[in-house]
N, C-alpha and C positions, 0 to 999 in steps of 0.2 A: 621231669620228676616232680612229685608233689612237694610242696613246701615243707621244710623240716619242722616248722612250728604249727603245721596243719592240724595235728591231733593233740588232744589234751593229755595231761600227764598222770593225774592221780588215779584214774579208774584202771582197775586191773584188766578189764576187758574193753577193747576198743570196738565200737560199732560204727562203721562208716556210712551205712545206709539204713533207712527204716526197715528194709527187708531183712537185714542182718539182725536188727533188734527184735522184730516180730518172730523170726526163727528161733532166736535165743529164748524168748519168752515161752514159745510153744514147747521147747525142749527142757524147760525148767531151769535154765541157766541164770535167769534173772527175772525180775518182775517190774512193772511200771513203778511201783512204790520204790523199789531199790534204785531204779534209774533216777527218779526225782531226788531221792536222798543223796545220790552221788553228785548230781548237778548242783544241789544246794551246798554240798561240801566245797565244790569248786568255786561257787560264787563267793563263799566265805573266804576261801584261800586267796582268791584273786580280787578281793573287794577293792584293793588299792588301785586297780586299773580303772575304776569308776565307770564301769560299763552299764550298771543298772541304776535307774532312779528309784525303783521300788521293786521288791521281790515279793511275790505272792506265795510265800512258803507254806503256810498252813492250808490255804486253799488248794494249792497244787497237790499236796499230799492226800487231801480228802478226795480230790478228783481222781488221783492215781488209784486209790482203792476201788472206786467205782469202775474205772476202766479195766482193772485187773479182773473184777467180777464179770464184766461184759465179755472179756476175752474167754473166760472159763465157760460162759454160757453160749458163746458163739454168736453174740449179738453186737460185737464191737465194730466201730466204723473203720474206714480205710486208714486213718492216721493214728489208730490205737498204738501207743508206745512211743509216739513222737512228742518230745518236750520242746517247745519253742519259746522264744521271747519276741515281743513286739516293740517296735519303735514308739517312743513316747509322743507321737502325733497321730496315733491310731486309736480311735475310741473303742472302749470296752465297758459295757454297761456296769455301773456300780463300782467302777475303778477310776482312780485319778488319771487325768491326762493333762499334761502341762506344756507339751512341745518344748520342754526344758527352758521355760521362760518364767520369770517372776510374775508376769502379768496374769498367768493362769495357775499360780501356786495354790494348791489345795482344791482345785476344781475337779469335781467328780462328774463323769459322763452319765447321762440319763439314757443312753442307747448305745448299741454296739455297731461298729462299722460292718458293712457287708462281708468284707474279707474275714473278720473275726467270727461272724455268725457261721460262715461256711466252713471254717476250720473247726470250730467247736462242734458242729453237727457231725463231723467225722472223728470225734473223740480225741482231738489234739489236747494237750495240756499246756496252758500258757503260764510260764513260770515267773514272768515279770515284765516290766516296761523298761526299755533301754534308753540311755542317755543319747542325745543327739545335738547337733547345732541348733541354736534357738530358732524355732519355727522353720527348721530345716534349711536355714540360710547360712551355708558355710561348707567348706571342703576339707575341714581338718578336725571337727568336733571341738574347737576351741572357743566357739561363741556361746556355748551352753551356760546358762545361769548357774548350773551346778558344777561347773569346772570341766576341764578337758578329759577325754578318754585316752588312756595310755595304750600304746601298741604292745601286745603280748610278745612280739618278736624282739622289741627293744623299747623299754619303757621310757626312754628319752624322746621317742618318736611319736608323731601323731597317729591316730587310728584311721584318719581319713574321715570324710563327712559327706553328707550330714548324718548318715546312718552308722556312725562310728561305733556306738555302743552295741548295736546289733551285730556288726562284723566281729568285734572283739569277743562278744559272748560266744559266738560259734568258734572262733579261733582258739580261745582258751578253754573250750569244753565246758562252758557254763550252761549250755543247752545244746540240743542236737541241731537245730536250725533256727532261723530268725526271719522276721518280716521287717523290711525297711520300706522307704519310699524313695523314688528317684524322680527328681525334677530336671536336673541337668547332669546327673552322674552320681547321685547320692546313695545308690546301692552299689554301683559298679566300682567307683573309686575307693571306698573303704574296703570293699572285698579285695581289690587289687593290693592295697597296702597291708592287708592282714592275711593274704595267702589263702583265701576262700573263694567260692563261686558266687557271683552276684548277677542276677538277671533282671533286666528292665523289659517288661512286655511292651507290645505295640500299644500306643495310646488308644484307649477304648476297649482293650481286651479285658481289663479288670476294673470293677466298679470303684469309683472314688468316694462313694457314700461313706461318711464317717471318718474320712481322713481330714485332719486339720489342714486347710488349704494354704498353700504358698502361692503357686501360680497355676490356676485351674486348667489352662490349656496344655500343661506339661506334666503335672503330677501323675505318677503311677506307683502303685504298690508292687513290690517284687520280692522274691525269696533270696535269702543268703544261706548257702548250704555247703556241705562238704562233698556232695556228690551230685552228678547230673541227674541221677535217678530221683533223688529227693526234690531237686529243683523242678523237674518235670511233673512230679506228682502234686506238689504244692501249687504250681501254676494251673494245673488241670482243675484243682478243687476251687481255687479262688476266682477263676475266670468265668465269664459268661454274662448274659443280659441281666439287667437289674432295673426294675421299674422306678427305682428311687434315684437313678443317675441317667440322665438323658444322653450323656456322651458315650455310654457303653454301646459297642456294636452288637446288634442282634444277630449274631452268627453262632453256628454250632461250635462247641468246644471239642477239639480233637482229643483222643485218648493219648496224650503225650507220653505217658509213662508205659504204655503197652508195647511200644515199638521204638526202641532207641538204637536199633542196629543200622549202621551206615554202610551203604554199598555204592559203588560207582566212583566216578571221577568228577571233580568240581572245577569251576572257574572262579578264581579268587583274585580280587584286586587289593593292592595295598596302596595307601596314600603316600606318594613319593615325598611329600613335605615332611612326613614323620621321620625320614632318614636324613633329610637335608638340613633340618632346623638345628641351630646351635643350642636351642633351649631344651632339646631332648637329651636325656642322660645317655652317655656312651654305652653303658651296659644294657640299657633299655633298647638301644638301637641294635646291639649285638644279638639280643634275644629275638627281635623281629627278623633280623637277617637269618638267624639260625632256622627259624620256622618257615621262612620263605623257601630256603634251600631244602629243608626236610620235606615240605609238601611237594615241591617239584620232583624230588627223588621218588616220592610215592605216586607220581604220575599225574598230579593235578596241574592245571594251568595257573600260574601265579604271575601276575603282571602289574607293573606300576601304573597308577593313574594320578594325574595332577588334579587336586581339588582347588580350583582357582579362587574359591570363595573362603578359603581357610582363615584369612585375616579378618573376615567379617563375622565368623560364627560366635565368638565370645561377646563382642559388642552387641550383636543382635539379640543374643540370649539375655543379656543383662538388661537391656532396654525393655524387652517384653516382660520378663519375669518381675522386674521391680515395679513396672506399671501395674501388673496384676496383683502383686503383693500390696501395693498401696491401697488398692480397693478392698482386697480380702481382709486386711488387718484393721480396717476402719471399725469393725465391729467390737474391737477391744477398747472400750472407751471409759471404763471405770463406772459405768452406770448399770449395764445389763447383768454382767457377771465378771468374775475374775478380780484382779487387784484393783482396789480403790484407794487412792492416796489419803492418808490421814491428815495431810496438810491442806486439803482442799477446803475452800470457804464458800464457793458458789458453783453453779453448773459449769461455767467456763473453766474455772480453775480445776474442777474435777476432771474434765477432759485433758487439760494440759498437763497437770501434775501426774495423773494416773498413767498416761501414756509415756511421759518423759521418764518417770521413775520405774515403770513396769517393763519397758522394752530395753534391750541391750543396745550397745553402740552399732553393731552390724545391722540389726533389724531397723533401727532408726535411720541409718544411712540408706538402706534400700527403700524404705518408705519415702524418704525425701527425694531420692533419685526418681522413683516412680511417679511421685506427685509432679515433679518437674517436667518429665517427658510427656505427661498428659495435660499439662497446663496450656492455657490459651496462648497462642503464639509459638509454641514449641511442639504441639501435637503432630503437625504435618512433618516438621523437620526431623523428629526422632521416632515417635511411636508408629506413625503411618509408614514411614520409610522402612523401619525395622520389619514391619509386617510384610512388606513387599520383598525384602531380602530373605525373610524366612521362607517365603514361597519359592524363591530362586534356589535357596539351599536345599529345600525338599525336592524340587524338580531335578536339580543336578545330582543329588544323591540317588534318586530313583532312576535317573538315566544310567548311572554306573551299575545299579542293581538289575537293570534290564539286560546288561551285557555280561554280568558276573553273578554268581550265586551268593558270594559273601564279600564283605569288605573287612580286611584285617588291619588293625592299627593298635598301637599301645593303648592301654586304658588311661595311663597317666604319663606325662613327660618324664617323671622322676619316681623313684621309690619314696617311701614315707620320709618326710623331712622332720627336722627336730621341732619339738614343741616350742613355740615362741618365735621360730625362725621367720615366718611370713606374716604373722598376725598384724604387724604394724603397717603393712603395705597392701591395701586391698587390691590394687591393680595386679601385683604379682600373684596374689591368691586367686584372683579371677582367671588369670591366664592359665592356671593349672587345670582348668576345665576344658582346655582346647580340644581334647580328643573325645570327651564324653558328650558335649552339648550337640554335636552334629546329629546323633541319633534322636536326641530329645526334640530338636527343632524340626526334624523330618517326621517325627512320630513313629519311628520304626523300632523293632526290637533289637536289643543288644545284650551281650553277655560278656562278663569279665572272667577270664580263666587263669588260675594260678599255675605258672609254668616254670617256676624255679626261684632261685635266690641270687642276689648279687654277691660280691666278694665279702660284704659285711654281714651276710646272712639275712638281708632284708628281702621280703617277697617281691617278685616281679611278675607282671601279668600282661597278657594281650587280650584284645577285645575283638569280638566278631559282631558284625552288623549284617542284617539281611532284610528282605522285603517285609512289608506290613503283613501281620498275621501268619508269618511263616515260621513261627516258633518251633514247630515240629522239626523242620529241617535244621534249624539253628541248634536245637538240643542234640540231635543225632550227630551232627558234625562236631559239636563241642565235645561230646563223649569220645569221638574218634581221635580228636587232637589230644585229649588228656591221656588216652591210651598210648598214643605215640610218645608222649612225654615220659612215660614209664620205661621206655625201651632205650 
C-alpha cells in the first residue's frame, strides 16, 4: 500500500498524476493559478520543515497565468499544470543557487541547466529551490548551512539526503514533483525516507550541464514524484544528448510515458547479504521477504545471489567521490565568485580563510580525504585501487543482470533515523549508503519505491536496479509492483 503520509492534507482535491491535473483543468475544476496558490499555502503551512531555501512565489503566479492562457489557446507544453521544485544545486538563470553552502551565499546563476531548460520548454512551473546537504554531501540533510530538513512523517526524523528538501516538498504537498541529484543515492534514499518515488537514471542518460558538481563521474539528475507516470514523463523530457555535456550518451530517448503496461514474467535477483546483515532493520528485512514471496506467487523467478564485493562498495565510493570533490570544489576560492572572507589580508589568506569559513565540516572532511587519496605516495594505494574495484563492482553487477532482469534490494538499511543521531559519526553515516552506491558505481539505473510503513508509521521502501539504459523496463515493472502493493 502507499505510504499514509504520501499525500498532502490541506488541498480539497488530490491530484496524484499530471494527467489527473490536466483533466481537472480541462473540466474547469481547477486552474494552474489555483494550484500554485494551494502549493504556496502548503509551503507557508509547513515552512517549519525547512524544505525550501527560496520560494519563487510572485514569479510562479505570473507564469501560472501564462500557462493557463496557453492551455485555453491549445498551445501549452506537455508539462502544463505541473508545479515542481528544484534542488539548490541545479542552476536556473537569474535565480540564486547556493548548494546550501555559505560559500555560495547570494550567488545568482547566469545560465540555466539543461534539465531546467527542457522542463521550462514544456511549460513546467518552478516554485522554488529546495534545501539539501551542503554541496550534496550527506545522507540526512543535516549538513546544510541552512539547517536540517524535517521529515513530514515524523518531524524528529531526518528527511534523508542529499535531496531531502526535494523529497519533503513532494511528501508534504508543497509541489507536485521535484528534481534532485543522485551521486550515491541522493534521490533514492530521501525518497525512501519520505514515502515517495525516487529515480536515478543511467549515468549519461541525462545531461549534467548546469548541475553544481560533486563527483562528476557519478552525478545524475533525477525526478522525485508521487507516481510512476510522472517519473516516466519527467525522465523522458530531461533525457537525451546535449552538446554541452560530453558524458551524455547520444542515444534515442524512448517514449517512457507512452507505455507503462507490464506483461510477462521476470527473473529477479535479491542480494542475500541484505537479509543476513545485522545492520539491516528487522522490519526492512520483513518487507523484502514479503515482496520476494509475493513476486514468486505471481509467477516470477526470484532467487538469492551473493554479492561478494558488498564490503567494498562504500569504501570504493567514498574514495572516488571525495577525490573528485577535492578537484571540483577547488574553484570556490574566494577570488572568482562566492564568499570572500572579510578577515583576509593577502592572496594566501583569502584562499585559506574563505574556504575554511565558507565550507561546512562535512565538505571540508571530504575535500581533505580526497586530497589525501590523490596525493603523491597514496594515489596508487587508494585512488587507483578504488578505480579497479569500481570496475569489478560494475562487472559483477552486470554479470548478475545478464542472468536476471532486475536486482531487488532495500533502498536503505533502516527507516529515517532521528535528527542528530548519526551526525557525529561519519563512518556510521557513510555505511547507510551501502545499498544505494552499487548502482552509482556501476552507472546503472535504479528506483526507490514506497511500499509501506513500519510499526512507528515511518516509510519503508525497496529498490530496483536494472541494465544500463533499460529505464523503460524499470518503470513498467515498478508500476506493476506498486499496483501489487495496493492489493
